[in-house]
N, C-alpha and C positions, 0 to 999 in steps of 0.2 A: 626559673626554671619554667615559669608559666610561657613565659617569653619562647623558649628552648621546645616546650610541648607541641604550640600550636604550630609555629615553625616544620616543624616533624610531621603536624596531619597535611600540611599546607601540602609539603615536599610528598607526601603521599599521594595524597591529589592528584597533584601534577602528574605523578607516576602511572597513577591506574587511569588517566584521564590521553594520555599520549603513549605510542607505544618505546620512543624512546626520545633521550631528552641530551643534549651536550650540557656539560658544566654549567659555562658561560651562561647557556640559555637560563639553564635552574638558577645559579646566581644571582643573574639580572630579575628572574622572576620575583624569586625569593627577598631581594636588596639585601644582601650580603656578598661576602668574598666566595670564589673559589674553593679555598680554603676551607671553608666553614660547611661547603655543601658539601663534601669530602668526609668530614667529621661525621655531619647528619646522614650520608648514607651507611655508615658507618654504624651510625647508633641504631639507624632501621636494621639491619644485619643483625644486631645482637639481641631484637627483640622476636626475633625469626623471618623479616616480609625479605623476602630471596630477591636483592637487587645487582643485577649483571652489573659489568663494567666492560666495556671494550673499550682499549688502550687506540691511540693515535690521534692524528688532528681530525680524524673524521669520527672517532670514536663519541660513547655515552654512554646513559646509564637506561638501562628498561627492567624495570619490572615481571619477572621473572616466574616458571615453577616452582614451588618450594617441594621439599620434603614432606612437611605438616602446613596444613592449614594453618596460616598467622596468628597467632597471638590476637583478642579481643577483635576478634572478627567473630569467625561462627566453628563452633562444634561441626564432628564431622557427618553427624545424621540432619543438623542443621544445614548445614554445605547441601548436603544430598535433596531435604525439602525445598530447601530452595532455589534448587539449579531446574530439577523438577516442575515445581510451580511456571517459572519462568518460561522453560521451554512450551510448556503449555499452555502458558497464555499469546507467547509468539506467534506459534503455529496455529493457532484459534483465530487469530485477531481480534483480540476483544476489543471489544471498544474501549476509549480513551487509558488503557494501559499497556499497548501493544508495544509502540516506540521504544516507551521509557522499560520495558522487561527486557527487547532486546541490548540494550544500551547495559543493562544492567547483568544479564547473561555474559555479554564480551566483558566486562569486568571480571565479574566469576570467574568466567574459563579461564582469563588469564593466568590464575593465580591455584587451580584446582588441583591437589592433587591427582596424579596419574591412578591411583589404587580408587579414590571416590570418582573422577572423569568414567571407568571402566562400571561401577556403579547404577550411576547415570543413564550410561549408554544402554546397561541392560536394561533396565525398568524403559528405558523407551521403547528399544528392540521388541521388547516382548507384551504391551499393554498396546490394546488394538482401543480407540476411542471411537466412541457411536455421536456421529456429526452429521448433522445433514448434507443433503446431498449437493450445496450450495459449495459447500468445503472440500468437494471433490477435489480439487486445485491444492490442496493445503500446501505451504511452503517446509520445505524442511527448516528446523531451525538451524543447523549449522552452517546453512548459507545464508541467513540471515546476520549470523555473527558475523560472517567473514563479511558479505558485504557492509554490513555496519564499522568494521577493522577499518576497510581502505576508505569508508567516508570520512572517518576518524583522524587517520594517518595523510588521508592524502595523495592516494598510491593510485597509481593509473589501475584500470582493471583492464582483464580480459577476457568473455564467455562468448561461450557458446549460446544464439536465441532462438529459437523454435517460433515462429509468425503462428496467425491463426490455423494456417491450412497446416501448419508442421514441417516446414523447411524451415533449413536451419541455416543460420549465417555466423562469421567470427564478427564482434565488434571488440573494440577496444575504447574506455575511457574513461573520464574524468568523473568518477561516481561524487555526488554534492549530498543526498539526502533522501531517505528510505520516508516512504508516505505508505500508512497501513489506511483501509475502510475497513469496516466489520466484514468484507469478504472477501478482498485482496490486498496485497502489499506491490509496490510498484517503488522502482529507483528510479528516479531525476536524476541524470548526467548528464555532462557533454560530450557526445559521440563525438573523436578526434578523428573521425573519417570522414563525415559528413559537416563536418566543421555547423554544429549546431545543439542546442537541446536536444532530446530525447527522452521520452518516458517511458521503463519497460517492465515487465509486466515480470516481475520477480520466480513467479512458477516456472517463468517460461527460460530461464538463466541456468546456465551450470558453468561455475567458473575455471576460466584454465590457468592455475597459477605455473609460473611466477607472477606476483602481481607488481608492480614498479614499472618507473621510476618514481617519484613523491613529484607533485606540481605547486604551482601557485593556486589555490582556491579564487575561483573568478567569482564573481556576482551574482546572487542566485537569479534565474529567468521569472521571478515573482516574488512580490514581499508575501504574500499570501498561497505558499505552495502547497496546500490541500485543494484550495480553492483551482490552483492553474492547472493539479491533476485530473480534478474533478471534471475541470473544460475540456479536457484531454481527449479521456476517454468517453466522457458521456455525446458530446457533440463534434467536437474537430476531429474525431475519428471515422466520422460517416460523412457517406454519399450529402442526405438529407438532412436539415437541420433547419429548426423550427424555434421560436421564442411565442411561449404561450401565456397566458393570462389565465390562473387558477383562482375560482372565488372560494379561498380559504384564508386561511393566517398561513404564514411560513413554518408556522411553533410545529401546523396540524399537518400541511402537506409533508415536512421533516420527516414525520413518524412512517409516512408511506412508500419517499422517493429517497433514495439512499444516493450518495454522493456521485459513484458509478453511475447513476441513470439522467441527470442531469444535476444542474446547477438552479439554484434558487434563490430569488431575489425579494427581500418583501418590498410590496407597494404600501399598502392602505392596514390598517386591523383587520381587513376579510378578504385582503386578495395579496396577488404573490405572483412573479413572474418565475417561468420557467424556460430554460432553455437547454434544448436536448438532443438528442440526432438519432437517425437511425437507417435503417438501410436502403430504404423506398418512401414515398410518401404516404403509399398505402398502409407499410407495416409501420409508421408514423401515427396513421391515424387508429390505432388497436393497442398503440403505444399508452395513447392519449388516453386513451376510451378507460381503460383498465385499469389508469389512477382512480379513476370514481368521483370525478370531480366536476361541477359545473366551471367550464373554461371558456374563451373565448382564442382565437387565431390572430396574433399578431404579423407575424408573419413566418415564413411565404405568402403572397394570396393563392397562390396554386395547390395549398394544402387545402383552403376549403372548396375548394373544387372535388377533388377526392373526397371530402366527407359529406357534401351532399351528393356523390354518385353512392357512396357504400350506405348512405340514409335510404337510398331508391334502391340496393340493390339488398337489403335489408326487409324492406317497406313488403316487395315483390312477395319475399321467401314468406313473410308471416300473411299474406294473402292466401298465398299457395298452400301454408297450413291452416288454412282457418275456411277454406273450400270442401264443398264434401267429397267424401270416398268417393274418386270415379268418376269423378267429373274433372274433365279438362278445361283449362283456360286459355281462352285469346290470349295472342301478344299484349294486347291494350288490358287485360286484366279481367275481361269478360266472364261470367260462365256460360258454356256453351254445351245444350244439354243433347246427350248422345241422340244422333241420326238429324238432330237437326240445321241443316244448310245455315254455313257461315252466313248472318245479312239479316236473315230469316225473322221478321215482328212475329210483334202476338197477335192469337188472331183476334 
């Protein structure tokens, strides 16, 4: 009996983790015969789990939407509370739980009865969150769950993508993973038309169903996808790039510098290396100065000259601001008394 119960729980977990399974695949995963799988599916149905079956060689089993919440999970009020909490966490990108909340929400909405789904949608539609301006480009949770679903099921995704200037293009990709920061969500995917990996901001994606067909997942473009996306959005996307040594620990720098602003690498206990990008080297000077740390330019050498020019410009501004009111200054910065010819010496 215990063995059967454990197998039923594993079967339920498989059905929740993947949109559709064939009978032989489930039998192979569970180490039983297809006939045992059919019996276990019947037991799940008796317990109230809505398992749909499609006939034929290409058919399989799928966990569907039921008339009521399956037993041993959540009652109606708990289901609504959890769904609203997960939508809030997903939509606001709460650090540390965002991606997990999307996966959990995708599972929950797969079996959420229509009457509860309407309650959740109504509550979200008539709730106005008071967020920081940085959240102005918040992502629709339904888009997140849709993208999570095609990543999970390895289905091709078609969508309209708006670039920074607002121009729209049509894309067809093989979605791999969602990556979130404290401010934004990104989709890492293989772009079929460009034959290369691309990173897309999710708030600029408008899915265009139907999705499919399925594809064989590729090896990820990097072992650390978070670092891969961070480097792409903070460095590779910009014309000017720089490597800076910050005179602070990497732990301290991480408190101020987000992954979307640059990638940090520990060097010593009191220094770390920042790799970042900007629209130009002049903008880079401001970008680095506003971080508030002592620093050294490792590369490019041209950035040092831009810093020197900025220093001289600021020095001249300070000198002008400290001169007596109404006293003009010569190009070399010397005071000139009104009415005194240029170059006149003291009597």
